[in-house]
C-alpha positions in Angstrom: 43.4 -32.7 -1.7 43.1 -29.1 -2.9 42.1 -30.3 -6.4 39.5 -32.6 -4.8 38.1 -29.7 -2.7 38.0 -27.4 -5.7 36.2 -30.1 -7.6 33.6 -30.6 -4.9 33.0 -26.8 -4.7 32.5 -26.7 -8.4 30.1 -29.5 -8.3 28.2 -27.9 -5.4 28.0 -24.6 -7.3 26.8 -26.5 -10.3 24.0 -28.1 -8.3 23.0 -24.8 -6.7 22.9 -23.1 -10.0 20.8 -25.9 -11.4 18.3 -25.5 -8.5 18.1 -21.7 -9.0 17.6 -22.1 -12.7 14.7 -24.6 -12.2 12.9 -22.3 -9.7 13.3 -18.8 -11.2 11.7 -15.6 -9.9 8.7 -15.1 -12.1 7.5 -11.4 -12.2 3.8 -10.8 -12.7 2.3 -7.3 -13.2 -1.1 -7.0 -11.6 -3.4 -4.1 -12.6 -7.0 -3.0 -12.5 -8.8 -0.9 -15.2 -7.8 2.7 -15.0 -9.1 4.1 -11.8 -10.0 7.7 -10.8 -10.2 9.1 -7.3 -13.9 9.7 -7.3 -17.0 8.0 -6.0 -17.6 4.5 -7.4 -14.2 4.2 -9.2 -12.6 1.4 -7.1 -9.8 3.3 -5.5 -10.7 1.8 -2.1 -9.7 -1.8 -3.2 -6.1 -1.4 -2.1 -5.4 -4.8 -0.5 -4.2 -7.4 -3.0 -4.2 -11.2 -2.2 -3.0 -14.2 -4.2 -3.0 -18.0 -4.1 -1.1 -20.5 -6.3 -2.3 -23.9 -7.4 -1.0 -26.9 -9.4 -4.2 -28.3 -10.7 -6.4 -28.2 -7.6 -3.5 -28.6 -5.2 -3.1 -25.4 -3.1 0.5 -24.4 -2.7 -0.2 -22.4 0.5 3.4 -21.5 1.0 3.2 -19.2 -2.0 0.1 -17.3 -0.8 0.7 -13.6 -0.3 -0.7 -10.1 0.0 0.4 -6.6 -0.4 -1.0 -3.0 -0.6 -1.4 -1.5 -4.1 -3.2 1.3 -5.8 -4.4 -0.1 -9.1 -1.1 -1.5 -10.4 1.8 -3.5 -8.9 4.3 -6.3 -9.6 4.8 -9.4 -7.6 7.6 -12.0 -7.8 6.9 -15.7 -7.3 9.4 -18.6 -7.1 8.0 -21.0 -9.6 9.4 -23.9 -11.7 10.4 -22.8 -15.1 8.0 -24.1 -17.8 5.6 -25.6 -15.2 1.8 -24.8 -15.4 0.0 -23.2 -12.5 -3.4 -21.8 -11.7 -3.2 -18.4 -10.1 -6.0 -16.6 -8.1 -5.9 -12.9 -7.4 -8.4 -10.7 -5.6 -8.3 -7.1 -4.3 -10.6 -5.7 -1.6 -10.7 -2.7 0.7 -8.9 -3.3 4.1 -12.0 -1.6 5.7 -14.6 -3.9 4.3 -16.1 -6.6 6.5 -18.7 -8.4 4.3 -16.4 -10.5 2.0 -14.6 -13.7 2.9 -12.6 -15.9 0.5 -12.1 -19.6 1.1 -11.7 -22.7 -1.2 -11.6 -20.3 -4.2 -15.0 -18.9 -3.4 -16.0 -15.4 -2.4 -18.9 -15.2 0.1 -20.9 -12.2 1.1 -22.3 -11.8 4.6 -25.7 -10.5 3.8 -26.5 -9.6 7.4 -23.9 -6.7 7.4 -24.9 -5.0 4.1 -25.3 -1.2 4.2 -26.1 1.0 1.3 -23.7 3.3 -0.6 -20.5 1.8 0.6 -17.5 2.4 -1.7 -15.5 0.0 0.4 -17.6 -2.9 -1.1 -15.9 -2.5 -4.5 -13.6 -5.4 -5.3 -11.6 -7.0 -8.2 -10.4 -10.5 -9.1 -8.8 -12.7 -11.7 -8.3 -16.4 -12.1 -5.4 -17.2 -14.4 -5.7 -20.9 -15.5 -2.7 -22.8 -16.9 -0.2 -20.0 -16.3 3.2 -21.2 -17.6 6.0 -19.9 -15.5 8.7 -18.0 -17.3 11.5 -15.9 -15.9 12.1 -14.2 -19.3 9.0 -12.1 -19.5 6.8 -10.1 -17.2 3.2 -11.2 -17.7 0.3 -8.7 -17.1 -2.9 -9.9 -15.5 -5.8 -7.5 -15.3 -8.3 -7.8 -12.5 -12.0 -7.2 -13.2 -15.0 -6.5 -11.0 -17.1 -9.5 -10.1 -20.1 -7.2 -9.7 -22.6 -5.1 -11.5 -22.9 -1.6 -10.1 -26.3 -0.1 -9.5 -26.6 3.7 -9.5 -29.7 5.7 -8.8 -29.7 9.4 -9.6 -32.4 12.1 -9.8 -33.0 15.4 -11.6 -35.4 16.8 -9.0 -33.2 17.1 -5.9 -33.5 20.9 -5.9 -37.3 21.3 -6.2 -37.9 18.6 -3.6 -35.5 20.3 -1.2 -37.4 23.6 -1.8 -40.6 21.7 -0.8 -39.0 20.6 2.4 -37.8 17.2 1.4 -34.0 16.8 1.8 -32.8 13.3 1.3 -30.1 12.4 3.7 -30.1 8.6 3.5 -31.0 5.9 1.0 -31.4 2.1 1.1 -32.0 -0.5 -1.6 -33.4 -4.0 -1.9 -33.1 -6.5 -4.8 -32.6 -10.2 -5.5 -28.9 -11.1 -6.1 -26.3 -13.8 -5.2 -24.1 -14.2 -2.2 -21.5 -16.7 -3.5 -19.1 -16.4 -6.4 -16.9 -19.3 -7.6 -13.7 -17.5 -8.4 -12.5 -20.3 -10.7 -15.4 -20.4 -13.2 -17.2 -17.2 -12.4 -20.5 -18.9 -11.5 -22.7 -17.4 -8.9 -25.0 -19.2 -6.4 -27.1 -18.8 -3.2 -29.6 -16.3 -4.6 -31.6 -14.3 -2.1 -33.2 -11.0 -1.4 -30.5 -8.6 -0.3 -31.4 -5.6 1.8 -28.9 -2.8 2.0 -29.9 -0.8 5.1 -30.2 2.9 4.8 -27.0 4.9 5.1 -25.7 8.3 4.0 -26.8 8.8 0.4 -24.4 8.7 -2.4 -23.0 12.1 -3.4 -21.9 13.8 -6.6 -23.4 14.3 -10.0 -23.6 12.3 -13.3 -24.3 13.7 -16.7 -26.1 11.5 -19.2 -27.6 12.5 -22.5 -26.9 16.2 -21.7 -29.0 16.0 -18.4 -27.3 16.3 -15.0 -28.5 14.1 -12.1 -27.7 14.1 -8.4 -26.7 10.8 -7.1 -28.9 9.1 -4.5 -27.6 5.6 -4.3 -24.6 3.5 -5.4 -24.3 -0.2 -4.7 -22.6 -3.4 -5.9 -24.3 -6.8 -6.5 -23.3 -10.2 -7.6 -25.1 -11.2 -10.8 -24.8 -13.7 -13.6 -23.2 -12.4 -16.8 -26.7 -10.8 -17.5 -29.6 -10.5 -15.1 -33.0 -8.8 -14.8 -34.5 -8.1 -11.4 -36.7 -5.6 -9.5 -35.2 -2.8 -7.4 -36.7 -1.2 -4.4 -35.3 2.1 -3.1 -36.0 3.9 0.1 -35.1 7.6 0.5 -35.1 9.1 4.0 -35.8 12.7 4.7 -36.0 13.8 8.4 -37.6 10.6 9.5 -40.0 10.4 6.5 -39.5 7.9 3.7 -40.1 7.9 0.0 -40.4 4.4 -1.5 -39.9 3.6 -5.1 -39.8 0.3 -7.0 -38.4 -0.3 -10.5 -39.2 -3.5 -12.4 -37.2 -5.4 -15.1 -33.9 -3.6 -14.3 -31.1 -5.1 -16.4 -27.7 -5.8 -14.9 -24.5 -7.1 -16.4 -21.3 -8.1 -14.7 -18.6 -5.4 -14.7 -21.1 -2.9 -16.1 -22.9 0.0 -14.5 -26.7 0.3 -14.5 -28.2 3.8 -14.0 -31.8 4.5 -13.0 -32.3 8.2 -13.6 -35.2 10.6 -13.9 -37.4 12.8 -11.6 -37.3 10.0 -9.1 -38.5 11.9 -6.0 -41.5 13.7 -7.4 -42.9 11.2 -10.0 -42.8 7.6 -11.2 -42.9 8.4 -14.9 -40.2 9.4 -17.3 -37.7 7.0 -15.8 -34.7 5.8 -17.9 -32.6 2.7 -17.3 -29.1 3.1 -18.7 -26.3 0.5 -19.0 -22.7 1.6 -19.2 -20.4 -1.3 -20.3 -17.0 -1.5 -18.7 -17.7 1.5 -16.6 -17.2 3.7 -19.6 -19.7 5.2 -22.2 -23.4 4.5 -22.5 -24.5 2.1 -25.3 -28.0 1.3 -24.3 -30.9 3.3 -23.0 -34.3 1.8 -22.1 -37.3 4.0 -21.5 -38.9 3.2 -18.2 -42.5 3.2 -17.1 
């Protein structure tokens, strides 16, 4: 009887070991591009979420979320050698304009306010991820947006003339739905970012220093050209500016810079790829 009992225990352990071996803990390192704790650098997107799919079948039991600051590692119980589709996105816990359902991100356009760092976000869709407990895979999240920055060189002279800009707002045509699987955008409309406290800080481009007026995120195709309207508010008075043929590119920064408050000439439009160094400058009107 003892021999039989030992034999049954050995068989049970063998089955358990086989089960564990077939569903290992797969470690995945999640990171965003290097972030810096300054305005417009993504440090607000500290809430990471993920979903797991086999084909289009959602394995809801493996959904999860956690806090992170640009880099973390998650562990998933997946079948060794099996292929999965993994969706990751990171947002600020303080934002209230994004919702994610059916692998689509949707923006509530009725709530948009200008100059909100909490609107920054990142995502990645990893198709045909083969589970392996032997290696730690790294997946880098990217912004689904272009970033629009408006900065001026004449903030001091305008302040001396009694014009001190305290709020800015913007308006442009962009999209409100992003398919997180294929990266395609839809539901194009005119988005109005209501006036709010203006962006702060300085940016130096081409040896010239500019004071930030506005910083906003927008959903675009890989490349897009649209018009931008800006409203600057100073003690109840408004300055309205419009810029045509402004180019945007996903995961890139577009800067509109010049003497924006005092003149409509000498405007430059600058694209910074990957949120790094400038590679293209286009003279404005």
